[in-house]
C-alpha positions as semicolon CSV with decimal commas, in nm:
position;residue;x (nm);y (nm);z (nm)
1;M;1,630;-2,736;-6,494
2;D;1,684;-3,104;-6,511
3;Q;1,958;-3,226;-6,285
4;P;2,113;-3,568;-6,321
5;P;2,022;-3,818;-6,054
6;P;2,268;-3,846;-5,767
7;Y;2,505;-4,138;-5,795
8;Q;2,476;-4,411;-5,542
9;P;2,778;-4,625;-5,455
10;E;2,611;-4,953;-5,554
11;F;2,556;-4,829;-5,912
12;V;2,908;-4,691;-5,971
13;P;3,137;-4,968;-6,099
14;M;3,464;-4,993;-5,914
15;K;3,757;-5,093;-6,131
16;G;4,118;-5,138;-6,048
17;N;4,320;-5,318;-5,787
18;K;4,356;-5,239;-5,426
19;Y;4,667;-5,055;-5,322
20;M;4,932;-5,287;-5,194
21;R;5,229;-5,199;-4,976
22;L;5,565;-5,320;-5,084
23;E;5,696;-5,509;-4,787
24;D;6,021;-5,675;-4,713
25;T;6,026;-6,039;-4,618
26;H;6,067;-5,930;-4,254
27;G;5,761;-5,708;-4,268
28;A;5,943;-5,372;-4,282
29;P;5,824;-5,137;-4,559
30;K;6,066;-5,064;-4,844
31;F;6,162;-4,706;-4,916
32;Q;6,307;-4,570;-5,233
33;H;6,556;-4,281;-5,197
34;T;6,650;-4,035;-5,466
35;V;6,954;-3,810;-5,437
36;V;6,996;-3,518;-5,677
37;L;7,337;-3,359;-5,697
38;G;7,395;-3,032;-5,872
39;Q;7,599;-2,718;-5,869
40;P;7,463;-2,432;-5,660
41;Q;7,345;-2,161;-5,894
42;H;7,428;-1,798;-5,836
43;V;7,113;-1,594;-5,781
44;V;7,123;-1,264;-5,966
45;P;6,901;-1,001;-5,801
46;H;6,669;-0,804;-6,023
47;P;6,783;-0,449;-6,088
48;R;6,606;-0,183;-5,887
49;D;6,430;0,099;-6,066
50;H;6,374;0,332;-5,765
51;I;6,037;0,447;-5,903
52;I;5,882;0,534;-5,564
53;W;6,185;0,736;-5,458
54;S;6,182;0,913;-5,796
55;L;5,815;1,003;-5,762
56;C;5,876;1,141;-5,414
57;S;6,169;1,343;-5,550
58;L;5,944;1,478;-5,824
59;V;5,654;1,570;-5,596
60;Y;5,823;1,687;-5,276
61;G;6,140;1,848;-5,408
62;N;6,234;1,904;-5,766
63;P;6,537;2,137;-5,780
64;F;6,663;2,196;-6,133
65;C;6,413;1,932;-6,261
66;L;6,633;1,653;-6,125
67;G;6,328;1,472;-5,987
68;M;6,179;1,463;-6,336
69;L;6,501;1,317;-6,474
70;A;6,499;1,056;-6,198
71;V;6,143;0,955;-6,291
72;Y;6,244;0,936;-6,659
73;F;6,536;0,703;-6,589
74;S;6,328;0,496;-6,346
75;I;6,069;0,436;-6,616
76;K;6,342;0,350;-6,866
77;S;6,486;0,105;-6,613
78;R;6,147;-0,058;-6,563
79;D;6,096;-0,087;-6,940
80;R;6,439;-0,244;-6,988
81;K;6,361;-0,493;-6,710
82;M;6,034;-0,592;-6,877
83;V;6,208;-0,648;-7,210
84;G;6,472;-0,865;-7,043
85;D;6,772;-0,634;-7,077
86;L;6,889;-0,658;-6,715
87;E;7,220;-0,481;-6,778
88;G;7,046;-0,182;-6,937
89;A;6,790;-0,179;-6,655
90;R;7,071;-0,183;-6,398
91;K;7,245;0,110;-6,572
92;H;6,928;0,323;-6,590
93;G;6,838;0,233;-6,231
94;K;7,181;0,345;-6,113
95;T;7,140;0,675;-6,301
96;A;6,797;0,726;-6,141
97;C;6,950;0,654;-5,800
98;C;7,220;0,917;-5,862
99;F;6,960;1,179;-5,962
100;N;6,752;1,093;-5,655
101;T;7,056;1,125;-5,428
102;V;7,150;1,465;-5,572
103;T;6,788;1,581;-5,546
104;L;6,763;1,470;-5,183
105;T;7,096;1,636;-5,098
106;L;6,991;1,967;-5,258
107;V;6,653;1,962;-5,084
108;I;6,813;1,896;-4,745
109;L;7,073;2,170;-4,799
110;G;6,803;2,410;-4,918
111;L;6,586;2,342;-4,614
112;L;6,886;2,376;-4,384
113;F;6,979;2,709;-4,546
114;F;6,618;2,828;-4,517
115;F;6,588;2,743;-4,148
116;I;6,926;2,894;-4,059
117;T;6,844;3,215;-4,249
118;Y;6,499;3,230;-4,089
119;G;6,650;3,179;-3,744
120;I;6,906;3,455;-3,799
121;I;6,635;3,696;-3,919
122;I;6,412;3,616;-3,621
123;Y;6,707;3,662;-3,383
124;Q;6,795;4,002;-3,534
125;V;6,433;4,123;-3,519
126;T;6,392;4,029;-3,151
127;H;6,720;4,189;-3,039
């Protein structure tokens, strides 16, 4: 492969002026200030889709297929967010959150019922 010869400083033409500092008559440098005034803008948070929580509800506890419904609404929320419909995404995300909350409550109550029943059975067998 042919490579171009390296450039040496004496063969590269230098054009342009030297940089000059703007100085006051007293020798102090001049500064230019810019002030931008504006109204503070309200930051709207992106709607949450709760997809991770929905997947955990689907995999680890899915009473009455509520975890599957939570995943469905989480995906719909994510799709609405990608399209730009933030209000629809917020609505579907809230629905997914409700399904996840009900699923978590039922799983906790079911486990509590299971452990209490198991404890009572073990107590009756030993006595």
